[in-house]
C-alpha positions as CSV (number, residue, x, y, z in Angstrom):
1,M,0.1,0.0,0.0
2,S,1.4,3.3,-0.9
3,E,2.1,5.7,1.9
4,Q,2.1,8.8,-0.3
5,Q,0.1,11.4,1.3
6,S,-3.4,12.0,-0.2
7,T,-5.1,15.3,0.7
8,D,-8.6,16.9,0.0
9,D,-8.2,20.3,-1.4
10,S,-10.6,23.2,-0.9
11,I,-12.6,24.3,-3.8
12,V,-11.6,28.0,-4.5
13,G,-12.3,30.5,-7.3
14,A,-15.1,32.6,-8.4
15,D,-17.7,30.1,-7.3
16,S,-16.1,28.8,-4.2
17,G,-18.8,30.4,-2.0
18,R,-21.8,28.7,-3.7
19,A,-23.9,26.3,-1.8
20,P,-23.3,22.5,-2.1
21,Q,-25.1,20.8,-5.0
22,A,-28.5,19.3,-4.2
23,A,-28.7,15.8,-3.6
24,G,-28.6,13.8,-6.9
25,E,-27.9,16.7,-9.2
26,H,-24.6,15.5,-10.1
27,A,-24.4,11.7,-9.5
28,P,-21.0,10.3,-9.4
29,S,-20.2,7.5,-12.0
30,A,-17.8,4.4,-11.8
31,R,-16.8,4.4,-15.4
32,G,-16.8,6.5,-18.6
33,P,-15.7,10.2,-18.8
34,L,-15.0,12.0,-15.6
35,G,-17.9,14.2,-14.6
36,Y,-19.2,16.5,-12.0
37,G,-19.7,14.9,-8.7
38,D,-16.8,12.4,-9.3
39,R,-14.0,12.0,-7.0
40,V,-10.5,12.5,-8.7
41,Q,-7.1,11.7,-7.5
42,L,-4.5,14.1,-9.1
43,T,-0.9,12.9,-9.0
44,G,1.7,15.5,-9.4
45,P,5.2,15.5,-10.8
46,K,6.8,14.4,-7.5
47,G,4.2,11.6,-6.8
48,R,2.0,13.6,-4.3
49,L,-1.6,12.5,-4.4
50,N,-4.4,15.1,-4.1
51,T,-8.0,14.0,-4.1
52,I,-10.9,16.4,-5.1
53,T,-14.5,16.4,-5.9
54,L,-15.4,17.8,-9.3
55,V,-17.8,20.7,-9.0
56,P,-19.0,23.4,-11.4
57,G,-16.7,26.4,-11.0
58,G,-14.3,24.6,-9.0
59,E,-10.4,24.9,-9.0
60,F,-7.6,22.9,-7.8
61,H,-4.7,25.0,-6.5
62,S,-1.1,24.2,-5.6
63,H,1.9,26.4,-5.0
64,R,2.9,25.5,-8.7
65,G,-0.2,26.4,-10.5
66,M,-4.0,25.8,-10.9
67,I,-6.3,23.4,-12.7
68,R,-10.1,24.3,-13.4
69,H,-12.3,21.4,-12.8
70,E,-14.0,22.1,-16.2
71,E,-10.8,21.0,-17.8
72,I,-10.9,17.8,-16.2
73,V,-14.7,17.1,-16.9
74,G,-15.4,15.1,-20.0
75,L,-11.9,13.6,-20.1
76,P,-11.5,9.7,-19.9
77,D,-10.4,8.1,-16.7
78,A,-6.5,8.1,-16.5
79,S,-6.1,11.2,-18.5
80,V,-3.1,13.7,-18.1
81,V,-4.0,17.3,-17.4
82,V,-1.7,20.3,-17.5
83,N,-1.9,23.1,-14.8
84,S,-1.4,26.9,-15.6
85,S,2.3,26.7,-15.1
86,G,2.7,23.6,-17.5
87,E,3.1,20.8,-15.0
88,E,1.4,17.5,-15.8
89,Y,-0.9,15.8,-13.4
90,L,-2.5,12.2,-13.8
91,A,-6.2,12.2,-13.1
92,L,-7.7,9.0,-11.9
93,R,-10.9,7.9,-10.1
94,P,-9.6,6.7,-6.8
95,L,-9.9,3.0,-6.2
96,L,-11.7,1.8,-3.0
97,S,-8.3,1.3,-1.4
98,D,-7.3,5.0,-2.2
99,F,-10.5,6.4,-0.9
100,V,-10.4,4.7,2.5
101,M,-6.7,5.9,3.0
102,S,-7.7,9.5,2.5
103,M,-11.3,9.8,3.9
104,P,-12.1,11.5,7.1
105,R,-11.4,9.3,10.1
106,G,-13.0,9.4,13.6
107,A,-11.7,5.9,14.5
108,A,-8.6,4.1,13.3
109,I,-9.6,2.3,10.1
110,V,-9.3,-1.3,9.0
111,Y,-6.5,-1.2,6.5
112,P,-7.1,-2.5,2.9
113,K,-4.7,-5.4,3.4
114,D,-6.8,-6.5,6.4
115,A,-10.2,-5.8,4.7
116,A,-9.1,-8.0,1.8
117,Q,-8.3,-10.8,4.2
118,I,-11.7,-10.4,6.1
119,L,-13.6,-10.7,2.8
120,S,-11.6,-13.8,1.9
121,L,-11.3,-15.7,5.2
122,A,-15.1,-14.9,6.0
123,D,-16.0,-15.8,2.4
124,I,-18.2,-12.7,2.0
125,F,-20.5,-13.5,-1.0
126,P,-23.0,-11.7,-3.2
127,G,-26.5,-11.9,-1.3
128,A,-24.9,-12.5,2.1
129,R,-26.4,-11.2,5.3
130,V,-23.5,-9.7,7.3
131,V,-23.4,-8.2,10.7
132,E,-20.6,-5.6,11.6
133,A,-19.7,-4.3,14.8
134,G,-18.3,-1.4,15.3
135,V,-18.6,0.6,12.1
136,G,-15.6,2.9,13.0
137,S,-15.1,5.4,10.1
138,G,-16.6,3.0,7.5
139,A,-13.7,1.6,5.8
140,L,-14.7,-2.0,6.4
141,S,-18.3,-1.2,5.7
142,L,-17.4,-0.2,2.2
143,H,-15.4,-3.4,1.5
144,L,-18.5,-5.4,2.8
145,L,-21.1,-3.7,0.8
146,R,-19.1,-4.2,-2.2
147,G,-18.7,-7.9,-1.3
148,I,-22.4,-8.6,-0.7
149,G,-23.5,-6.7,-3.8
150,P,-27.0,-5.1,-4.0
151,E,-28.8,-8.4,-3.1
152,G,-26.9,-8.7,0.2
153,R,-27.7,-7.1,3.5
154,L,-25.2,-5.3,5.9
155,F,-26.3,-4.6,9.4
156,S,-23.7,-2.3,11.0
157,F,-23.6,-1.4,14.8
158,E,-21.7,1.2,16.4
159,R,-21.7,2.5,20.2
160,R,-20.9,6.1,19.3
161,E,-23.1,8.5,17.3
162,E,-20.0,10.5,16.1
163,F,-18.5,7.6,14.5
164,A,-21.7,6.4,13.0
165,D,-22.1,9.8,11.4
166,I,-18.6,9.9,10.0
167,A,-19.2,6.3,8.5
168,R,-22.5,7.4,7.0
169,G,-20.9,10.3,5.4
170,N,-17.8,8.4,4.0
171,V,-20.0,5.4,2.5
172,A,-22.4,8.1,0.8
173,A,-19.5,10.0,-0.5
174,F,-18.0,7.0,-2.1
175,S,-21.2,5.4,-3.3
176,G,-23.0,8.6,-4.4
177,R,-25.8,7.9,-1.9
178,A,-26.7,5.9,1.1
179,P,-27.0,2.1,0.0
180,E,-30.5,0.8,0.6
181,N,-29.2,-2.5,1.8
182,W,-27.1,-0.9,4.7
183,T,-28.4,0.1,8.1
184,V,-26.3,1.6,11.0
185,T,-27.7,1.1,14.5
186,V,-26.2,3.1,17.2
187,G,-26.0,1.0,20.5
188,D,-24.4,-1.9,22.2
189,L,-24.5,-5.1,20.1
190,Q,-25.4,-7.3,22.9
191,Q,-28.7,-5.3,23.3
192,T,-29.4,-4.2,19.8
193,L,-28.6,-7.3,17.5
194,P,-31.5,-9.6,18.9
195,S,-33.9,-6.9,17.9
196,S,-32.5,-6.3,14.5
197,C,-31.8,-9.9,13.3
198,D,-33.7,-13.0,14.0
199,D,-31.8,-16.1,15.5
200,G,-29.9,-18.1,12.9
201,S,-30.6,-15.5,10.0
202,V,-27.2,-14.2,9.6
203,D,-24.4,-15.6,7.4
204,R,-21.4,-13.7,8.7
205,V,-20.5,-11.7,11.8
206,V,-17.5,-9.3,11.7
207,L,-16.5,-7.9,15.0
208,D,-14.0,-5.0,15.1
209,M,-14.3,-3.8,18.8
210,L,-12.1,-3.6,21.9
211,A,-13.7,-6.7,23.7
212,P,-15.2,-9.1,21.0
213,W,-15.3,-11.9,23.5
214,E,-18.2,-10.2,25.2
215,C,-20.3,-10.6,21.9
216,V,-19.5,-14.2,21.2
217,D,-22.8,-15.5,22.5
218,V,-25.0,-13.1,20.8
219,S,-23.2,-13.6,17.6
220,A,-23.5,-17.3,17.8
221,R,-27.4,-16.8,18.3
222,A,-27.7,-14.8,15.1
223,L,-25.7,-16.9,13.0
224,A,-26.9,-19.7,10.7
225,P,-25.1,-23.2,11.2
226,G,-21.9,-23.0,9.2
227,G,-21.8,-19.3,9.5
228,V,-18.5,-17.4,10.1
229,L,-17.5,-15.3,13.0
230,I,-14.4,-13.2,12.4
231,C,-12.8,-10.8,14.9
232,Y,-10.3,-8.0,14.1
233,V,-8.1,-7.2,17.3
234,A,-5.0,-5.2,17.9
235,T,-3.2,-6.8,20.7
236,V,-2.0,-10.4,21.6
237,T,-4.0,-10.1,25.0
238,Q,-7.1,-9.4,23.1
239,L,-6.3,-12.2,20.6
240,S,-5.9,-14.8,23.3
241,R,-9.0,-13.9,25.4
242,T,-11.1,-13.9,22.3
243,A,-9.9,-17.4,21.3
244,E,-10.4,-18.7,24.7
245,E,-14.0,-17.4,24.9
246,I,-14.8,-18.9,21.4
247,R,-13.6,-22.2,22.7
248,R,-15.4,-21.9,26.0
249,S,-18.7,-21.3,24.3
250,G,-18.7,-24.6,22.6
251,L,-20.6,-23.1,19.8
252,F,-17.9,-22.9,17.2
253,T,-15.1,-24.8,15.5
254,H,-11.6,-24.3,16.8
255,P,-10.6,-20.8,16.0
256,Q,-7.9,-20.0,13.4
257,S,-5.8,-16.9,14.0
258,S,-3.5,-15.0,11.6
259,E,-1.7,-11.6,10.9
260,T,-1.3,-10.1,7.5
261,M,1.9,-8.4,6.4
262,V,2.3,-6.8,3.0
263,R,5.9,-5.3,2.0
264,G,6.1,-3.3,-1.2
265,W,9.1,-3.4,-3.5
266,H,10.9,-0.8,-5.3
267,V,11.5,-2.2,-8.8
268,E,13.4,0.2,-11.2
269,G,16.1,-1.2,-13.7
270,L,18.7,-3.0,-11.7
271,A,17.6,-1.3,-8.4
272,V,15.3,-4.0,-7.0
273,R,14.9,-4.1,-3.3
274,P,12.3,-4.0,-0.8
275,D,10.8,-0.7,0.2
276,H,12.3,1.1,3.1
277,R,9.0,1.7,4.8
278,M,5.8,-0.5,5.2
279,V,2.6,-0.7,7.2
280,A,3.6,-3.6,9.4
281,H,1.4,-4.7,12.3
282,T,-2.2,-3.5,12.1
283,G,-4.2,-6.3,13.8
284,F,-4.8,-9.9,14.3
285,L,-7.7,-11.9,12.6
286,I,-9.4,-14.8,14.3
287,A,-12.0,-16.8,12.6
288,A,-14.3,-19.6,13.5
289,R,-17.5,-21.3,12.0
290,R,-21.0,-21.8,14.0
291,L,-21.6,-25.4,14.8
292,A,-25.2,-26.8,14.3
293,P,-27.4,-26.8,17.3
294,G,-26.5,-29.6,19.7
295,A,-23.3,-30.5,17.8
296,Q,-20.3,-31.5,19.9
297,L,-16.9,-30.6,18.5
298,P,-14.4,-33.3,18.5
299,E,-11.4,-32.5,20.7
300,L,-8.0,-32.0,19.2
301,K,-5.2,-34.0,20.3
302,R,-2.5,-31.6,21.3
303,R,0.3,-31.3,24.0
304,A,-0.8,-30.7,27.6
305,S,-0.9,-27.0,28.4
306,K,-3.0,-24.7,30.6
307,S,-6.0,-24.2,28.5
308,E,-8.2,-22.4,31.2
309,F,-8.2,-18.6,30.9
310,T,-9.1,-16.4,33.8
311,D,-9.2,-12.7,34.5
312,E,-6.3,-13.2,37.0
313,D,-4.2,-14.5,34.2
314,L,-5.0,-11.3,32.2
315,A,-4.2,-9.1,35.1
316,S,-0.7,-11.0,35.7
317,W,0.1,-9.9,32.0
318,L,-0.5,-6.3,32.7
319,P,1.6,-5.5,35.8
320,D,2.3,-1.9,35.1
321,M,-1.1,-0.5,34.2
322,G,-2.2,0.5,37.6
323,E,-5.9,0.9,37.8
324,Q,-6.2,0.2,34.1
325,G,-4.9,-3.3,35.0
326,D,-8.5,-4.2,35.8
327,P,-9.3,-6.9,33.3
328,G,-12.8,-5.3,32.6
329,A,-11.1,-1.9,31.9
330,W,-10.7,-2.3,28.0
331,T,-10.5,1.2,26.6
332,P,-8.6,2.6,23.6
333,E,-5.9,3.8,25.7
334,V,-5.2,0.3,27.1
335,V,-4.7,-1.1,23.6
336,G,-2.6,1.6,22.3
337,E,-5.2,3.4,20.2
338,R,-4.7,7.2,19.7
339,G,-8.1,8.8,20.7
340,K,-9.5,11.9,19.1
341,S,-11.0,14.8,21.1
342,D,-14.8,15.5,20.7
343,R,-13.9,18.8,18.9
344,V,-11.9,16.9,16.4
345,L,-14.7,14.2,16.0
346,R,-17.3,17.0,15.3
347,K,-15.0,18.3,12.6
348,K,-14.6,14.8,11.1
349,V,-18.4,14.5,11.0
350,R,-18.7,17.8,9.2
351,E,-16.0,16.7,6.6
352,A,-17.5,13.3,5.9
353,Q,-21.1,15.1,5.5
354,R,-19.4,17.6,3.2
355,F,-17.9,14.8,1.1
356,A,-21.4,13.2,0.7
357,R,-22.9,16.4,-0.3
358,E,-20.3,17.2,-2.9
359,R,-20.8,13.7,-4.4
360,G,-24.6,14.5,-4.7
361,A,-25.4,11.8,-2.3
362,D,-28.8,11.6,-0.7
363,D,-29.2,12.7,2.9
């Protein structure tokens, strides 16, 4: 995954003060000539990425010159445009992976390398009924919606209203509208899932949360026999506790755990070597399948070890955390996540909603 910075530049010029376009006035397209409402990624001479939304009267400015949006409209995708000072820019519709890396974030996103693994390991298929918790900034939601297609159904759950608003804005900005087969419910999964999905009616459950072991039982009730539960966690302590809870429940197959590493390579003539920088650890994936009601999983023959897991074990692994050493105190700070202030979150909500309006998305 490229680590080049992608920015969203303000629209300036004679029409910069105009109100956002009405919903649906300029619907974005996925192919064909570039048009108003489309997101466009401009790559400059030094490889810097700038992501803009094409609007009537809009202009893209850098310290080296300007490009009017009307000069881009009507060009085929992957065209080269020249700014006012003669510099060339490559104009491309962003791929889904490009979009999620540059969209407004309230919570840490699921990186494309992990999202791709989730779709593969969970076998997300067209027409599937999928439960996702939590929704974060909407990066995984976008991948899941693409995987299930228009005939599938995605039920997303998020505890924080601000994150839900950011996700709604990001998904609408990328899709051009709020997908009809997607619902976002604000609340705790344990309380809200039973009222949203009937028992045994869900094909896949994807948990991206601090304490997924708390939701193993409610996920099992929602899943159809053979359905997949897959959890995305950041630390080995979360991974271990989730695995042990899945085993303790007796409702799933033996969990399988993995970590995904992607390292880019520099390939130019005889200068062929690994990139100096990479996105290394982002998270662990742990997956298991729902057993049929009453089925007893055959025990695996394995070496003797301590298989029981208690809160005391967890506390012994966290000796220097003081009051946060309480096994129940799972917070973003405990697992090393960088939190955002309420002021920053409100700003991200406004940015995501603005992106949706610029794309002509429905409210």
